[in-house]
Structures are given as C-alpha cells and as structure tokens.
C-alpha positions as CSV (number, residue, x, y, z in Angstrom):
1,Q,-2.1,-15.7,-15.6
2,C,-5.2,-13.9,-15.5
3,I,-8.2,-14.7,-13.4
4,V,-11.3,-13.5,-14.8
5,S,-13.9,-13.0,-12.0
6,T,-17.5,-11.6,-11.3
7,D,-16.8,-11.8,-7.7
8,P,-13.5,-9.9,-6.5
9,E,-13.6,-11.0,-2.9
10,R,-13.5,-14.8,-4.2
11,A,-10.7,-13.6,-6.6
12,V,-8.7,-12.4,-3.6
13,T,-9.3,-15.7,-2.0
14,L,-7.9,-17.8,-4.7
15,L,-5.0,-15.4,-5.2
16,H,-4.3,-15.7,-1.3
17,G,-4.5,-19.7,-2.0
18,L,-1.9,-19.6,-4.9
19,A,0.5,-17.5,-2.5
20,S,0.1,-19.9,0.4
21,Q,0.6,-23.0,-1.4
22,K,3.5,-21.5,-3.5
23,R,1.8,-22.3,-6.6
24,G,2.5,-18.8,-8.4
25,R,0.6,-15.7,-8.9
26,A,-1.9,-14.2,-11.2
27,T,-3.6,-10.9,-12.0
28,V,-7.4,-10.5,-11.5
29,I,-9.5,-8.7,-14.2
30,A,-13.4,-8.1,-13.9
31,A,-15.7,-10.2,-16.0
32,R,-17.4,-7.1,-17.2
33,P,-14.7,-4.2,-17.3
34,R,-15.5,-0.6,-18.4
35,Y,-14.7,-0.3,-21.9
36,V,-14.5,3.0,-24.1
37,A,-15.1,2.6,-27.8
38,G,-12.7,4.1,-30.2
39,S,-9.6,3.9,-28.4
40,T,-7.7,2.1,-31.0
41,V,-4.4,2.9,-32.7
42,D,-3.9,3.7,-36.4
43,V,-1.6,1.2,-38.1
44,S,-2.7,1.4,-41.5
45,G,0.3,1.7,-43.9
46,Q,2.7,0.0,-41.8
47,A,4.7,-2.7,-43.5
48,G,3.7,-6.4,-42.3
49,V,0.7,-5.2,-40.6
50,V,-2.1,-8.1,-40.7
51,G,-4.6,-6.2,-38.7
52,R,-6.0,-5.6,-35.0
53,L,-5.9,-8.9,-33.1
54,V,-9.5,-8.1,-31.6
55,D,-10.6,-8.1,-35.3
56,R,-9.4,-11.7,-35.6
57,L,-11.2,-13.3,-32.6
58,R,-14.6,-14.7,-32.2
59,F,-16.3,-13.7,-28.8
60,A,-19.8,-13.2,-27.5
61,D,-21.1,-9.6,-27.7
62,E,-21.5,-9.6,-23.9
63,D,-17.6,-10.2,-23.6
64,E,-16.3,-7.4,-25.7
65,A,-15.2,-5.5,-23.0
66,L,-13.3,-8.2,-21.3
67,V,-11.7,-9.1,-24.6
68,H,-10.4,-5.3,-25.1
69,A,-9.4,-5.3,-21.5
70,L,-7.2,-8.5,-22.0
71,I,-5.6,-7.7,-25.4
72,G,-6.0,-3.8,-25.5
73,D,-4.7,-2.3,-28.9
74,A,-2.7,-5.5,-30.0
75,V,-1.9,-5.8,-33.6
76,V,-1.1,-8.8,-35.6
77,V,2.1,-8.4,-37.7
78,E,3.7,-11.0,-40.1
79,R,7.2,-11.1,-38.4
80,A,8.5,-9.5,-35.1
81,E,10.8,-7.3,-37.4
82,H,7.6,-5.7,-38.6
83,A,6.6,-4.9,-35.1
84,F,10.0,-3.2,-34.2
85,A,9.9,-1.2,-37.3
86,A,6.5,0.0,-36.2
87,L,7.6,0.8,-32.9
88,A,10.3,2.8,-34.3
89,A,7.9,4.9,-36.2
90,G,6.2,5.6,-33.2
91,V,3.1,3.1,-33.0
92,V,2.9,2.2,-29.2
93,V,0.9,-0.8,-29.1
94,A,1.7,-4.7,-28.4
95,F,2.1,-6.6,-31.3
96,V,1.9,-10.3,-32.0
97,A,3.8,-12.0,-34.9
98,L,2.3,-14.9,-36.9
99,D,4.8,-17.0,-35.2
100,G,3.4,-16.3,-31.7
101,T,6.2,-13.8,-30.7
102,V,4.9,-11.0,-28.7
103,I,6.4,-7.5,-28.9
104,S,5.7,-4.8,-26.4
105,I,7.5,-1.7,-25.1
106,D,5.9,-2.3,-21.8
107,S,6.8,-6.1,-21.2
108,P,9.6,-8.4,-21.7
109,L,9.7,-9.9,-25.2
110,L,7.9,-13.5,-25.2
111,P,9.1,-15.8,-27.9
112,G,6.8,-17.8,-30.1
113,K,7.5,-21.2,-31.3
114,L,10.9,-22.2,-30.0
C-alpha cells in the first residue's frame, strides 16, 4: 500500500496509527516527487511488448512526477512469458501482463486473475 502525502509529518502519524492498531503497513510517497525526464528503457523490438504503462494511463499534468514515481519504467506485455523473455535479454524493468500479472526482478511475482 502507498500513502500519497503532501505533509510528511502527517504521513508518519498515519503510519504509526496503522502500526499501533495492527492494521498493516504502508509506504509513503511525496505527492510531488522529483522527476527526471528521459529515464525510460528502450523495449522496442521485444516480442509481446504492448508499450510503456505510463503511456496507457491518463493523469493530470501536475501528477506526472507522482505517476512516474509510482510505476517507474513499467512495461505492459501481452503475457508473462514475454516479460521473462525480455528479462532474459537484459531488459531490467517491471512488467505488467494484460492479465494483471506483475513481473519484476526486484519484487515477488504478483499473479493477475486467479
């Protein structure tokens, strides 16, 4: 879970509340994080690639940095197998298959529809 916050002190209070009530935990991200343009990975020519996830989303201009901070360079692929092939070819980004499966070398495999 991710808490988007314009007030870091308030976010810390919310996190302490979650912990003290044993209601889970979350990650805090600034509502207006820094964003460096042009940091995307080239996936052209990879089989099964639909495109960059950010290009398939709609959001307000002022939320662009937040969207990039939340999803990074994630790429949409037709099937999980396409993500594994791209990873094997050295493409190091998170992938989201059309069925909702998330594949990333930095985090556990998250299944889509079960």
